[in-house]
C-alpha positions in Angstrom: 46.8 -63.1 -36.8 43.6 -64.0 -38.8 42.2 -63.0 -42.1 38.8 -60.7 -41.5 35.7 -62.9 -42.2 34.7 -61.8 -46.3 31.2 -60.0 -46.7 27.9 -62.3 -47.5 26.7 -61.8 -50.6 24.2 -59.2 -50.7 21.9 -58.1 -53.0 19.9 -54.7 -53.3 16.6 -54.0 -55.5 15.9 -50.6 -56.6 16.6 -47.7 -58.9 20.9 -47.9 -59.7 22.8 -45.0 -60.6 25.0 -46.5 -62.7 28.0 -44.7 -64.6 26.6 -45.0 -67.8 22.9 -44.1 -66.8 20.1 -45.6 -64.1 19.0 -48.9 -64.6 16.2 -50.7 -63.0 17.4 -53.7 -61.7 19.4 -55.1 -58.7 23.3 -54.7 -57.3 25.1 -57.6 -55.8 27.9 -57.1 -53.6 30.4 -58.7 -51.2 32.9 -56.0 -50.4 32.9 -55.1 -53.9 29.9 -55.1 -56.6 30.0 -58.1 -58.5 27.4 -57.4 -60.8 24.2 -55.3 -61.5 21.0 -56.4 -63.1 18.1 -54.5 -64.7 17.3 -52.1 -67.5 17.6 -49.1 -68.7 15.8 -45.8 -67.9 15.2 -42.4 -68.2 13.2 -41.4 -65.6 13.5 -43.0 -61.8 12.0 -43.8 -59.6 12.0 -45.2 -55.8 13.8 -46.7 -54.6 17.0 -45.1 -55.0 20.4 -47.0 -54.8 23.5 -44.2 -55.0 27.0 -44.6 -54.8 28.7 -43.2 -51.3 29.3 -39.8 -51.0 33.0 -39.2 -50.9 33.8 -36.3 -48.8 37.1 -34.0 -49.2 37.1 -31.5 -46.7 35.8 -32.0 -43.1 36.8 -30.9 -39.8 35.2 -33.1 -37.7 31.4 -33.4 -37.0 29.4 -36.0 -33.9 31.2 -33.8 -31.4 34.7 -34.1 -32.8 37.4 -31.9 -34.1 39.6 -34.0 -36.0 42.5 -31.6 -34.9 42.4 -33.2 -31.6 43.2 -36.8 -32.6 43.0 -40.4 -33.7 39.5 -41.1 -31.1 37.9 -37.5 -32.7 38.7 -38.7 -36.3 37.3 -41.9 -35.8 33.8 -40.2 -33.9 33.6 -37.7 -37.0 33.8 -40.2 -39.3 31.2 -42.5 -37.7 28.8 -39.8 -37.8 29.5 -38.6 -41.3 29.1 -42.3 -42.1 25.6 -42.2 -40.8 24.8 -39.7 -43.0 26.1 -40.5 -46.2 29.9 -40.4 -46.8 31.3 -43.1 -47.7 35.1 -42.2 -47.1 36.7 -38.9 -46.1 39.5 -36.5 -45.9 40.1 -35.6 -42.8 40.9 -32.3 -43.0 43.2 -29.8 -40.8 43.1 -26.0 -39.8 46.0 -24.2 -40.1 48.1 -24.3 -36.9 51.6 -24.5 -35.7 53.9 -27.4 -36.8 54.1 -29.6 -34.2 50.1 -29.7 -34.0 49.8 -30.1 -37.6 52.1 -33.2 -36.9 50.2 -34.6 -34.6 47.4 -34.5 -36.5 48.7 -36.2 -39.7 49.7 -39.1 -37.3 46.8 -39.2 -36.6 45.6 -40.0 -39.4 47.9 -42.5 -40.6 47.2 -44.4 -37.0 43.3 -44.4 -38.6 44.1 -45.5 -41.3 46.5 -48.1 -40.2 43.8 -49.5 -38.1 40.9 -48.9 -40.0 37.0 -49.0 -37.8 34.0 -50.9 -38.9 31.0 -48.4 -39.5 32.9 -45.6 -40.3 33.5 -43.7 -43.6 36.8 -45.0 -45.1 39.6 -42.8 -44.5 41.5 -42.0 -47.8 44.7 -39.9 -46.4 44.8 -36.1 -45.2 43.6 -32.5 -46.5 45.8 -30.0 -44.8 44.1 -26.5 -45.6 46.9 -23.6 -45.2 49.5 -23.6 -43.2 50.9 -21.4 -46.3 47.5 -19.4 -46.5 47.2 -15.5 -47.3 47.5 -14.0 -43.1 44.5 -11.3 -44.6 42.5 -14.0 -45.5 42.0 -16.1 -42.9 38.3 -16.5 -42.7 37.6 -19.1 -39.4 41.3 -20.0 -39.6 43.6 -19.9 -36.5 46.6 -16.9 -36.8 49.0 -19.5 -37.2 50.3 -19.0 -41.2 54.1 -19.8 -42.1 56.1 -19.3 -45.4 56.5 -22.2 -48.0 58.2 -25.0 -47.1 59.4 -27.7 -49.8 61.4 -29.6 -46.8 59.1 -30.0 -43.7 55.9 -30.6 -47.3 58.1 -33.8 -47.6 58.2 -34.4 -44.1 55.2 -33.9 -43.4 53.6 -36.4 -46.5 56.4 -39.2 -45.1 54.2 -39.2 -42.1 50.7 -40.2 -43.6 49.1 -39.5 -47.1 48.2 -36.1 -48.1 45.8 -36.4 -51.0 44.8 -32.2 -50.9 46.5 -29.3 -49.6 44.9 -25.5 -49.6 47.2 -22.8 -50.4 47.7 -19.2 -51.5 49.2 -18.9 -54.7 50.4 -15.9 -53.6 52.6 -16.6 -50.6 54.7 -19.3 -53.3 56.1 -17.1 -55.9 58.5 -19.0 -56.7 56.1 -22.3 -56.9 58.1 -24.3 -55.0 55.8 -25.1 -52.8 53.2 -25.9 -55.7 55.7 -27.9 -57.5 56.8 -29.7 -54.4 52.6 -30.8 -53.7 52.0 -31.5 -58.0 55.8 -33.9 -57.5 54.6 -36.0 -54.3 51.3 -36.8 -56.7 49.3 -33.7 -53.9 46.0 -31.4 -55.2 46.9 -28.3 -54.8 44.0 -26.5 -54.5 43.5 -22.2 -54.0 42.4 -20.6 -51.0 42.2 -18.3 -48.0 43.7 -16.2 -51.1 43.8 -12.1 -52.2 45.7 -13.4 -55.4 44.8 -11.5 -58.4 43.2 -13.0 -62.0 46.7 -13.5 -63.0 48.0 -15.5 -60.3 45.1 -17.6 -59.9 45.1 -17.9 -63.6 48.4 -19.4 -64.5 48.0 -21.5 -60.8 45.0 -23.3 -62.8 46.7 -23.4 -65.7 49.9 -25.8 -63.7 46.2 -28.0 -62.7 45.7 -27.0 -59.2 41.7 -26.8 -57.5 40.3 -24.4 -56.3 38.9 -24.7 -52.1 35.2 -23.6 -51.2 34.8 -21.2 -54.1 33.5 -18.1 -53.1 34.6 -18.2 -49.7 38.0 -16.8 -48.7 39.1 -15.4 -51.7 39.5 -12.5 -54.0 35.9 -11.9 -55.2 34.8 -11.5 -58.9 34.2 -8.2 -60.4 34.0 -7.1 -63.6 36.9 -4.3 -63.1 39.5 -5.8 -60.4 38.5 -9.5 -61.1 40.8 -12.7 -58.5 40.6 -15.7 -57.4 37.0 -16.9 -57.7 36.6 -15.0 -61.1 39.7 -16.4 -62.7 37.8 -20.3 -61.3 34.7 -19.4 -63.1 36.8 -18.8 -66.5 39.8 -21.4 -65.5 38.9 -24.0 -63.2 38.4 -27.3 -64.6 37.9 -29.2 -60.8 36.5 -27.1 -57.2 35.2 -27.6 -54.4 31.9 -25.9 -53.0 29.4 -25.6 -49.9 26.3 -26.6 -51.1 24.4 -25.4 -47.4 22.7 -22.5 -48.7 24.9 -20.5 -46.0 28.3 -20.2 -47.4 27.0 -19.5 -50.8 23.6 -18.7 -52.1 21.9 -20.5 -54.8 22.4 -18.4 -58.4 26.5 -18.1 -57.0 26.1 -22.6 -56.5 24.1 -22.5 -60.7 26.4 -20.1 -62.5 29.6 -22.2 -61.1 28.0 -25.5 -61.8 27.7 -23.7 -65.3 31.2 -22.5 -65.7 32.7 -25.4 -63.8 32.9 -28.7 -65.5 34.3 -31.1 -62.7 32.3 -28.9 -59.4 32.3 -30.6 -56.0 30.7 -30.6 -53.2 32.5 -30.3 -50.0 30.3 -29.8 -46.4 33.2 -28.1 -44.7 31.8 -29.9 -41.5 32.9 -28.9 -38.4 32.7 -30.7 -34.9 28.6 -29.1 -34.8 27.8 -31.2 -37.4 25.1 -33.6 -36.2 24.5 -32.1 -32.9 22.7 -29.5 -31.2 23.1 -25.5 -30.8 25.9 -25.0 -28.5 30.2 -24.2 -28.4 32.3 -26.4 -29.8 36.6 -26.3 -30.8 38.0 -25.7 -34.6 41.2 -25.9 -34.0 42.3 -23.9 -31.1 39.3 -21.8 -31.7 36.1 -21.5 -30.6 33.0 -22.2 -32.4 29.2 -21.9 -32.3 26.4 -23.3 -33.9 23.4 -21.6 -34.2 20.4 -21.9 -36.7 22.1 -24.7 -38.6 25.7 -22.4 -39.0 29.5 -22.4 -37.3 30.6 -18.6 -36.1 33.2 -17.5 -34.6 32.3 -14.7 -32.0 32.7 -12.3 -34.4 29.3 -13.7 -36.8 32.1 -15.0 -39.3 31.1 -18.4 -41.1 33.5 -21.0 -39.4 33.0 -24.6 -41.4 29.9 -25.6 -41.4 27.2 -28.3 -39.8 26.3 -29.6 -43.1 26.2 -33.8 -44.0 26.2 -35.4 -47.0 22.8 -36.2 -47.5 21.3 -32.8 -46.8 23.7 -31.6 -49.3 22.2 -33.6 -52.1 19.2 -33.1 -50.9 19.8 -29.0 -51.8 21.2 -29.6 -54.6 18.2 -31.6 -56.0 16.4 -28.7 -54.9 18.5 -26.2 -56.8 17.2 -28.1 -59.5 20.1 -30.2 -60.5 18.8 -34.0 -61.7 19.3 -36.3 -58.7 21.8 -38.4 -61.1 24.1 -34.8 -61.7 23.8 -34.2 -58.0 24.9 -37.7 -56.4 27.6 -37.7 -58.4 29.1 -34.4 -58.0 29.1 -35.7 -54.1 30.7 -38.4 -54.8 32.2 -39.9 -58.5 33.5 -36.2 -58.8 35.5 -36.0 -55.9 37.0 -39.7 -56.5 37.8 -38.9 -59.9 39.6 -35.4 -58.6 41.9 -38.2 -55.8 42.4 -40.8 -59.2 40.5 -42.9 -57.1 38.5 -45.5 -59.5 37.4 -48.0 -57.5 34.9 -45.5 -54.9 32.5 -43.0 -56.1 30.9 -45.1 -58.3 27.9 -48.4 -58.9 30.3 -50.3 -61.0 31.6 -54.3 -61.1 34.5 -54.3 -59.4 34.3 -51.0 -57.5 34.0 -51.0 -53.4 30.3 -51.6 -52.4 29.7 -48.1 -50.7 26.2 -48.2 -51.5 23.8 -45.8 -50.6 19.2 -46.2 -49.9 17.2 -43.4 -50.2 13.4 -43.1 -50.6 11.3 -41.7 -52.1 11.5 -38.4 -50.4 15.3 -38.2 -50.6 15.8 -39.9 -47.2 18.7 -42.1 -46.3 16.7 -45.3 -45.5 20.5 -47.4 -45.3 24.6 -46.9 -45.5 26.4 -49.7 -46.7 30.3 -49.6 -46.8 32.7 -52.6 -48.1 29.1 -54.3 -48.3 28.2 -54.0 -44.9 25.5 -52.2 -43.3 25.8 -49.2 -40.8 24.5 -50.9 -37.1 22.2 -49.2 -35.8 22.2 -46.7 -33.5 22.3 -47.0 -29.8 19.5 -46.2 -27.7 
């Protein structure tokens, strides 16, 4: 087997978002960043050079539902790469054991044979199956009881980096303890747990899945998971499509949760026209920017990360903060120090935005995405 050709050196000039702030200068790279030169500035000006986005919750895109196999995962990863996502976790839906095993085998196949021009596959996010059957949201009705042995078997098939579960369905913490032992980030979601249960799980290091959606709500008298998250969570994901969560709630979460990061929760309709699509075994429809079941329930999103960036900036977040909440903070939650940031030695996953925050170029490992076929 021949070794891959080394990535030729490249340089990009603009206002570069580094870990210590903006630098007006030049970024040099091959497959990794080799140097950043220039002067520190307080107020950046276009072109903006940002770290590649890291999406930890994505079910599909470009017409592809990731539960249907490796080809669909690759197709969705290609679509999202063109919108600035340079690394991602393919995310399951709640499904029978055989379907979840097939999904993890597909994730492993994509990791074993990575394709150029698609987002890096970092592992899998299992959303379920240990969730509350009375808080499914758009999840198919295939919930299961905690089974640490099954989780260990799944983890041997592919790296499971994140798992969403309802803590009230795991009262003895056996599944949660297994997640921590396997270095899987445990996230609370699709849950009707009370405040005390959520607070205990958060104290043990759990994060939160798509904050405010499919969970017991914030209330001034009968508080649930959402309220516990605002009071106690250190890490949580939120969907900034302005459909799942209204602007004021996003801003409240930003103030309350130090490491709030954005995800797309995108499904097959992302990057596609209105019409019918699949989400696991569910039929879903894209209309007016949203994905829904036949009864109107939101079913994931049609969001891409470049739109998420513009939405967050439109809410008043500084560009640097908005970008970090879509890149550095999710990478940090996974313990990934070589992605989601622009610093010498990091992977050269780099985005170029113009003055209107339109995405001009995407580099993954120092290679620009090839032009789209027409």
